[in-house]
N, C-alpha and C positions, 0 to 999 in steps of 0.2 A: 588376242592381244600384241603389242609388238616386243620384241626382247631384243635387247642391246647386254651382252658379255652378262646375262645372269640376272638382269635389273628389268624390272616394270614398269612400263609405261601403260598412260592411257592410249599412244596410238594402237589401232589394231591395224590400221594399213592403207593403202591406197586404194581409192575408188576412183572408176572414169567418170565424169560430170556428164557425159553422154548417154552410154550405155549403161552404167551401174556394174560394170566389171568390176570385183577387187583384186588388186594383185598386193603381194608381200610389200613392204616395207623398205626401196632401196632407191637406186641413183636411177629413174625412173621421170620421167614428164609427159610421156605420152602414151596410149591404151594399146596394147600389143594386137586389139581384136579391132577397131572402129579410128584409132588414132586421137579420139579425143584427147583431152587434157585433164589430167590428173588431181585427185585433191585427196588429204589426210582425212581418215575416220578415225573415230574414236569410240571407245567401249564404254557407255553409257551406264552401266552399271557400275564398276568401274570407276566412273566419274563422283557420281551419286554418294559411292562410300566413303571417297576420299576427298574430294572437293566442297569445303563451306566457308562462309564468309571470316570464320577464325582462321581457319589454316591458311588462308590469303594473306590476312592482316598481319599473321606471322610470320611470311616471307620476307624477303629482302626487299629494298625498296629498289628496285627493280624489275625487267618485263620477267623475270623467273619467280616471281611469288605466282605467277600463274602457269609454273612449271608442267602442273599435269595436267595442262590445256594445251600443252606446245609438243610438238611430235620428238623431241630428246627424252633421250633418258635423263633421268635423276642427275642434276647436275654437280661431279664432282670438283671438278676445277675449270671454270668459265672458259672459255674461247671468245678474245679478243676483250671492248670497253663496255662499262657498265652502262646501261640503256633502259630509259624508261624512266617512268612516272613524271613525266612532264608538266610543267605547270596547267592547270586551268581555271583560266584567266576570265573573272565578273567583266562583264563591257558595258557597263550603264549609261557610256555616254557615246557608244556606239549605236546601241539600244533608241536613244534620245531622238539621234541621228534622224536615224533611220524610220523613227514612229513605233517601235515594237517596244514589248514589254522584258523580256529579259532574255540578253543574248551572254554565251560563254564564250573563248576563243582556248582552244587545245592548241598550244604554243609547245609544238615541236621544234621549234629554233634551240629548242636548252639540250639537245640530243647531243652527244659528242663531236659531230660533225657537223651539228644544229640543222638536220632535216630527220624527218622520221622514217628514212633509210634505212638509219642505224639499227631499229627495231627489226627489220626483214631481216637485214647480214649477220644479226649478232644469234638470229635464229640457223641459220644457211650456214653459218660457218661452224655453230654447236652439231649441226647432224654431217656435216663435211669431215668433220675431225672422226667423227662417230663412224661414218662411214669407209674409210681409210684415206680420204684423201689431204693431201699435203701442198695443194697450190690449188688457191683461189681467184677467179676471173668474172669475167662479167661486160655485158653489153649494156651501155649507161647511156643519158642525156644530160648526167653531172654529178647530181646528188649522190646515187648509187656507186659511182666511180670513185667518188669520194671517200664514202663508208667503207668500200672493200678493200680500199688502199689502206685505210686508217686501220681497221679489227684484223689485217692480216698482217700489218706490222705490229698490233701492239701483241698479236698468238704466234707470229715468229715463222709467218707460211708465208711463202714466194704469192705474186699476184701479176695477174694480167689483165688489163683495164681498156675496154676498145670504146672510143666514143666518136660523136660525129667529129670533124674536123672543125666545122665552124664555132663549134659550144664554145661558151663565154668563158672570156679569158680567166675570169677570177677560179672558175671550178676547173680548168685547168691547172693553174698554179697549186692551188687547193688539193688536187690529185695525185699528182706527180711529186709534191713535198715530202709523201710518203717512202719512196722509194721504191713504186710500182712500176713495170714494166708500162708505159701507157701510148697505147698506139689510136692516133687519129686518120680515121676513115674517113675517104673523100664520099659522100652521101650522107644520106638522114640516118637515124634512128634504127630504121627497119631496114637499110641493107646493113646496118652494124649487128643486126641482131641476129640477119641471115648469115653471116659471116660466124658466127661465135654457135651458130647449129652446126653447121659444119665440121669447125674446130672442135666441135664437145663430143663429135663422133668418134674421134679417132684417138681423143690426148686423155688421160687419166688427169683432168683439172676438175675441182668443182665450178661448174659456171653458174653460180647461185640464181641466175634467172633464165636459165635453160636447163639443165641436167638435175639440180636441184629444188627446182622452182614449187613443186609441191609442200615442201618445207619452208622453204624464202615468204611465201607468201602469208605462209599460217601466223608471222609476225606482225604481221598488220591488225590482227585482233585483238591485239593488246588494247590498241587503243579504245576500244569499246570498252573492253573490261574497266580501264582505268579511268573512265569517265562514267561508267556507273558509279565506281565504289567513289572517285572524288565526288559526287553529285548526293552524298551520303545512300548511299545504294539503294538510289532511285536512277529512272530513266529519262533522259529528254525526250522532248517532243518533236525536233525534227534536228537535223545535221544536214549542213553543207559540206560537202567532201568534194577535193577536185578527182577528176577522172582524166587517167592517159593511157596505163594498159585496160585499167577497171580492178585490176585486183585489189586494189588499199579500200577502196568503195563499195563492192559484193562483201570482202573480208571481215569491215567495220561492222556490216550488216548481219553478217554469219556470228561477230563477238555478241553481240545483243542478244539473237536466237539463242546463241549456248549457255549463255545467263538464267534466262526466262528459262528454258526447257531441265536446267538442272534446279530450277526453283532458289538461286541465288538472287531472283531481283523480281518483281511485279509491275506487272504494265502491259503494253504494247510493243511490237520494234517502231523504231519512232520512224517519222516520213522524212525517206531519202532522197537528199536532192543533190544531184551530180552538178558538176560546174567544168566545163570545157572553154578552152578560146576558139573563137567562130575563124581561125588561121588551121587550127585542128581540132576540129568538133566533128566527126564520122558519128558518136555516138549519139551526140545530142541532135545531126541531121538526123537519124535514124529513129528518134524520141517522137522527133515533132514529127514525121513524115507518118507515123503510126505504122513502122516496119519491124519486123522480126530477126533481121540481119541487118549487120551493118558494113560499110561500103568501106573499103579502104580510102585514102586519102594521101596527096603531098603536105606534110606541114608547111606553114608561112605564115611563121607567128614569136610575139618576143616569149613567149610561154614555152622557152625549150625545154624543160624537165616535166612537159604534158604533150610534148610536140611526139607522138606515138601515133604515127597515121593508119594502121594495121591493128590495132588493140586487140592482144590476145582473149579478154574477160569482155569486150563490147556486148556481144549478146547476154552475157549473164548479168550485168550492169542493166540494160532494158528490163529484163525479169526483175531486178529485185527495186528499178524504179517504178513500175506497175504495181509490181505488188504491196508496197509501203505507203500506195497515194504520195511518191514524191513526183519528180521531173528530172530533168536533163535539161540543161542550157547552154549554150555559147553564146560569148562577149567577145566585145570590139575590143581591136586593140588601146583604145583611149580609156577603155570603160577599164582595161588591165592597170593603166597606171594610175586612174583617178580612184580603183581600189584598194593601191596600194597607200596612196596617200591618204585615204579616209582611216584605214586603219590604225596609222601610224598615230595620225591626228588627235585620233580618239581613243585609241589606247596604249597608244606607245610602245606598240609592236613593228618592227620593220619589217615587211616579208617581202619575200623572191617574186617574182612575177605569177607562180603558179596560185601565191596566197592573196596575190592584185586578184585572179580569177575568181577563187571564191569569194571574196569580200564583194565582189559587183555581183556576182550570183545573190547573194543575201542581199542589195540592196535589189537587184531587179524584184526580188519574190518582193519584197519588203512595197514595193510602188506598185505591183500589180497585185498587191493584197492578199498574196496566197498564204501569208503567216498570219494566225489568228492572235489578238492581243493577248492574250492569256499563254502562249507557247512558250515551252524554254526550247532555244535553238542555242545548237552547241557550231560553230564554226572552226573547222580543222584546217589550223594554218602550219603547213608540211615542209616552211625550206625559211632560211635567212636571207633577208633584205641585200646582205655584203654579196651575196652569191651571184648578183642580177644587179649591179649598179648601174651599166651601160642603159639599163630599160629607162631608167627614170632620171638621169644627169641633166636634162633640159629641163627638170622640172623643180630644182633649186638653184636658187638665184640668190648670193648673197647681195645684200648694201653696202657698196663701198663709195666711203667716204675719206676724207684728210682726216687726222686726229686734232680734231674741234671738237667743241659742244654745238657750236651754231653748224657747223655740218652735220654732227649728227640729227640735232630736231629738225634739219631740215629736210634730211634724207626721209625721215619716218612722218613729219608729215605727210610729205610729197605724196606717200605710200597709200595713205587716208589714215592710219593707224594713231588712235590717241594714245599719247604718253600715259603710263602706269602713273598715280600718285607718290 
């Protein structure tokens, strides 16, 4: 088991996802034997003895109610902002529009910086402080940048945030406002990430998605935990999850598996359906071609938060899709903006372009007949629409009139919409 300052945690160590070699809990992200990616492994006997439905329900209204299932020592002082327990919203009008039985929306826009990245950053910075780091940093397509800057500010940590120079202006402003050092790099996310890997090699900084990535990625599991708990300790039948690096998709599947393994819930792991944009869909392309490897692409899509052309967990995402009886689809730019509008019109939830991707994939699955009439489906909406206003600006046109009743009635009549009584 892992030990930090004499306190016991459920985390046992790091294990290579390629060769299985185990390493101590430290600031490592690649296997020193085969250079494969590392993930946290846990002491299942410890967890079975200490984690129950009752112990979870007695915890705080945040991701730290699952602290025993996360890679940090027991929390004395929380680093950053409170995160998690986002709403799981029933969506009967969306279900009816698509001819489905039961659809729920896990609404991550309710987090402090309005995306799921607050979960992974909360865990990463907690572990970073535990490992002795005082500076936080990241490579980001936008949401992670904002989250790292905000959580570092709340924790009193200095932060350096690296983003592609063509990032949406809304995300630039919403990151720089927290006082971080914001660096815009001429290139795409993969270029930014390569730079950060070089910088991480000789600077004593916690790059949340580089040298502390095994811990950072564990935060995504809490989306599965919360879904189960919010559904009354039952499992959904199917989940629609966006894929960028593939980490969120694979970790949500892992979260369901851990609850099953610990006997906290009964049933089967849901069908896991991954969602990408056609302008950056390397995992979807590999899935469609029946390949067991992912060929990198150069991103060209409005869904910038998913624009990772060389996804680190792409191969593992393929495994999840096959193993759970799911699939991975890529949708067009028009389908993305249609998806944003569909979700807003039927649920009142305004999502960024990544959520347009997942909603569009839900519609495609429904149109294709892939979803059974009795299935309970959960749609993961990972970011707020206010972050990507430019993508749908041309979809919203006001009716302009002079200030007269006659003009109003004529304008409405011209749109073919009947006036309500």
